[in-house]
N, C-alpha and C positions, 0 to 999 in steps of 0.2 A: 322611658315609658312611651309606648306607641299609641297613636290615635288611628283607628281604622274606620274609614267612611264606607258605608255600604248602602244598598238600596233594599227594596222589599225582599224579605226572605222567601216569600212565596215564588217570586219570579227571578231574582237576580243570581243566575248561575255563576257569573264571574265573581260576584262578591263572596259566594260560598267558599271558593278555593282558599284564599288566605285566611278567612275566618275559621274554617274547620281545622286547617293546619295549625294555627296558633292556639286554638282550643285544645287539640289533642296533645300537642307538644308542650302545653302549659307555658306559652310565651305571653307574658302579660300585655294587655292592651285595653284601651277604652273604646267601646263601640259607639259609633254615631250612625244612626239609621236615618237616611234621607229618602223618603218615598218618591217614586217616579211621579212626575207631574204631567201626565198625559202621554201622547204618542212619542215616536222616535224624535229625539233631539229637544223635546219640550223642557227637559230638566236642565239643559245646558247652562242657562243664565244663573241658576241657583248653584249647581255643582261646581261651576268655574271658580267660586269663592274659596274652595278648598282643594280642587283638583285641576292641575294645569290643562288637562284634556277636556274637562267638563264632563267626565265620565267616572263611574265607580267600577271597581274599588279604588281607593286611594289610601295609602299609608303615610302618616305624618310622624316623623321622628323628631320630637321636641327637644331631644338632647343635642341636636346639631343646630348651631346658630339660632335663628328664630323659628326653626321648624323646617325640616327637609321633607318635601313631598315626593313620594314615589308612587307613580300611577302605573296601571296595567298589572294584572294578576301575576304574570310570569316575572316581571321586574321586581314586584314586591317579594315574591318567594326567593328570588336570587339575593335580594338585599338582606332578607332574614337569614339566608344561608351563610352570609359573611360573618354573622354574629352567633349562629347556633349550628353546631356541627351535626346535629341529628335531623336537619331538614332534608338532606339527601342521604342515601345509603352510604355507609362507610367503605364498603368493598368496591373496588374500581369498576369491575364489569357490571355490577348491579347499578352503580351510580350512573354509568354511561347509558345503560338501557333505560333507566328511569328518566333521565333527562330527555332522551330521544322520544320516549312514549309521551311525556308531558308536553313536549314541543309539538308532537303530532296532534294532540288534543287541542292545543292552543290555536293551531293554524288550520286544522282539518275538520273532517266530519261535518261538512257543510249541510248535507241533507238531514242529518240527525238534528242539528240545531234548528234548521228551517221548518222541518215537519213535526218535530217533537219539542217544542219550546217548554222550558222548565216551568211547571205550575204544580208545586208540591201538594196542594190541598185537594186536587181533583183526580178522578180516574176517567180515562177516555178510551173508548173502543175505536181503534183506527178503522176507517172504511177500507183502506188498502195500504200496501207498502209499495212505494215507487221503486223502480230499479235502483236508483241512487241510494235510497234509504236502506234497501236490502243489502247493498254493497257496504254501506257504513256499518250496519249491524254485524255483518259477516266479519269485517275487519276488526271491529271492536271485540267480538267474541274471540277471534284468533289471538289478538294482542293480549287480552286478559289471560287466556289460557297459557300463552307463552310465558308471561311473567310468573304466574303461579307455579307452573311446572319447572321452569328453569331455576327459580330462586327459592322454591320450597314453601311459599306462602307463610302465613295466611294472607299476607298483603302482597301487592304486585311485585315488589322488589325484595321480598324476604319477610322476616319475622316481625318487622316494625312498620308502623304507619309512617309514610314519608310524603314528600311533595307530590310524587306521581299519583298516590292514592287521593290526595286532595284535588288534583286536577280531574279525576274521574268521579269524584263524589257527586257532582251535579248529574252525571249520567245515571248513577244509581237511582236518583229520584225520577229520571225519565223512564227507566226500566219499570219502575213501580207505577208511574202515572199511566203509561201507554201500554203496559203489558208486552214489552218488546220481546220477540221470539229469540232468546239467547239459550245457549246450552245450559245443562244442569250445573256445570262448574262455574260458568259466568253468573248464573242466577244466584248461586250460593255466595259468590263474592259480593254481588250487589247487596244482598241481604246482610252480609257481614258489615258492610259500610253503613247501611241504614240503621243497624243495631247499635252503632257506637253512641255513647252518651252525648257526644257533641252533636252528632247528626240528629239524634232524637230531640235535643234542645232546639236546634234550628227548625226542625219540622213542627214542633209544638208551637213555637213562636210564629211560624208561617200560618198555621191554622187560626191563630188568634188575631191576625191582621184583618182589619175591616176594609182596607183599601181595595178597590177593584179598578184596574187600569185597562181601559177598553182595548188598546192595541194588543196587549199581552193576552187578554181573554180571547180575542178573535184569533190570534195566532194558534192558541191551544186547540181550538175547535175547527180549524180550517180543513182538516182532513180526518175528522172523527166525530163521534157522538159522545156527549157527556153521559157517563154512567153513574157517577157519584161525585158529590161535593161535600167534603168534610170540614170546610172552613166555617168559622163562626159567622153568623149573619151580620 
């Protein structure tokens, strides 16, 4: 049995990755939601009790010794892949592409992260798109189209939801929140992810959260205007 430590569902894009993968693939786990405690780094002293990095997500495998902690979303997914064959695509070319695309999301798309912070419950009209953000959206669109066309969809690496889709699940929320200008094919893929029961479950839980973390709220609106807030008061 796994324990998965995550932070606010409204904000924590990194937490969403392993959470949605385990939900869709029906890998059992116990969820521990630990709300962010203020600005950047403020939660470290609390999170360090279960995560060696003081960050989330963190997976704890209690079947190993007194509990083996695996931190970082990519490391968690690779650890799960050692025990569950359906985490990555079974076909060699699709698996290689999926790993490369997931790694690119893990280490890249800096402007997308910086200018479009995940905030599931709101809608924001961007004042403008910087050159770097435009480049990230163009690359995102091309990458999604490449996967869908090469492997036949409806998911990025073929017929089944795998780890690469989990890595781009937070981007689907960003597309929804900020109305990012993507192609019709990419928009349809984002909507396909958002319609998954697991994603709907995450979204509804995010709307019900009453926590408001000032740093995340400020990041959301630093280059846009709030047009709607669907979160519970």
